[in-house]
N, C-alpha and C positions, 0 to 999 in steps of 0.2 A: 264939444262934449268929450271928445277923446282926451283933450288936455286936462279937463276937470277930473276925469277918471284917473289919469296918470298922476296928477298932482296929489290926489287923495291917497295914492298908493305909496308916495314917497314922503319922507319927513320934511323935505324942502324942495322947492322948485328947481334949485340948482342941481339936484341929483338927477334930474331928467335930462338925458342926453340922446343923441341919435341912435345909439345902440339900443336903448330901452324902447324907443319908438319902433325900431326895426323888429325887435322881438315880438312886440304886440302885433305888428303887421304880419310877421312871419307866422305867428300862431293862428291868426284869423285866416290867412291864406291857406295854411295846411288844413284847417277845419273845413273851409269851403270846398277844397279839393276832395277831402275825405267824404263829405256829405254827397257830393256828386258821384264819387266812386262807389259808395254804398248802393245807390240806385243802379248804377251800371252793373255792378257785380250781381245784384239780384236779378236783373234782366238777363245777363249771360246764363245764370243758373237755370232760369225758367226756359230760355230758348234751347239750351242744351238738353236738359232733362225732358222738356216737352217734345223735342225732336226725337229723342230716343224712344219715346212711347209709340212711335210708328213702326218700330222694329219688333220682330218676333221674339228676339232675345229679351227685350225689356218687358213685353207683354207676358211672357212666361215667368219672368222674374217676379212679377207682381202677384202671381197666383197665391203663394203661401201667405202673403201679407193680407191681401184683400179677402181671400176665402175664409180666413179665421177671424175677420173683423165683424163684430155685431153691427157696426155702422154701415159697412159697405158690402159685406159678403153676399147679401141678397141681390146685388146688382148682376152677379154672374148668372142668376136665374132669368134675367131679362136680356142681357147682352152676352155675346161671346167674349172670350178672353181678349181677342184682337180688337173687337169693337170697343170694349171698355177701355182698353189701353189707348186706342186712337182718340176716343172722346176726352180722356184725361190729358192726352197730349195737346189737343185743341184748347182745352181749358188752360193748361199751363202756358202755352204760347200766348194766349189771349191775356192772361194775367201779366206776362212779361211785357206785352205791348202797352197795356194800361199803365204799368209802372214806368215804362220808358217815356210815356206822355208827360211825366213830371216836369220835363224841361219846357213844355208848352202849356200844359193844362194840369194844374194841381188837383182839380176836381176828378179827372180821369184817373190820375195816379192814386188818389185817395180810395177810389173804388177798387183799383187793382190791389192796393195794399190791404184793404179789408178782406178781399177774396183770398189774398195770400195768407193772412192770419188764419182764416178758416181752413185753408188747405193744410198748412203746417200743423195746426192744432189737431186736425183729423189724422194726419200721418203719425203724429206722436202717440195717438191711441194704440197704434200697432205695437208699441213697446209693451203694452199690457196684454194685448189679445193674440199676438203672433208668438207661438212657441219658439220659432226660429230666432227671436230677438235675444234670448238668454242662452248662455253657455252653461249647460247642466254640470259640467265638470269643474266649474269654478264656484266659489262661494258667492252668495248674493252681494252685490249686484253685478255679477259677472256677465258681461255682454258678449254676444257672438259678433261676427263681422256684420251681420244684418243689424243687430242692435246698435253697434257703433255707427253704422251708416244712418240709422234713424235718429240717433242722439244729436247729430248735427242740426236737426230741425229745431232744437231748442234755440240755437243761435239764429237760424233763419226766422223763427217766430219773433224773436226780439228785433231783428232787422226790419221785419215787416211792420211791427208796431212803431218803430222809429219812422219808417217811411210814411205810415199813416199820419202820425203826429206832425211830421215835417210838411206833408201835403196839406193838412188841415190848417196849419199855421200860415202857409203861403196863401191859401184861400182867404183866410181872415185878413191878411195884410193887403191883398188885392182889393177886398171889399172895403176896407177902411180908406185906402187911397182913392177909390172911386167915389166914396161917399163924402169926401172932404168938400166943403163949400169953395167955390171958385173965387 
């Protein structure tokens, strides 16, 4: 099938040479490495950020964001600042572990990616609810350092959606391989 694809891409079969085959293989190899790297990068972020949630520094850094959030602010009425941060850290590390499972279990990774989408979608709401996200001395949409930090979650949201789609596709492929008649 590779030859058929290559033949259809060239005006004649004589134009297909070893260099063309190498370029196709190189591209597929780079894409495969990139996909694995996306999952690993997301896991590193979750482990690092999740681990930081166990520190007083990070717990206190969350207060302006969480307390001004209509979605999460009420949680400070139930949990202390440190307890909330610790629970968030446990959630983030758990999401990282689920996403890491992609290499063994696409189903667990799909769950982790779905949770990741929810988490990044939630943190993006801080852009609207946290006064610290905007820099008042700049014209709209002037972001403060906090706002710029939050803006990266747009990328992480997209990465999480990619991880979900990739995990679901791997589940579908496994299912179709197992359902083939012997």
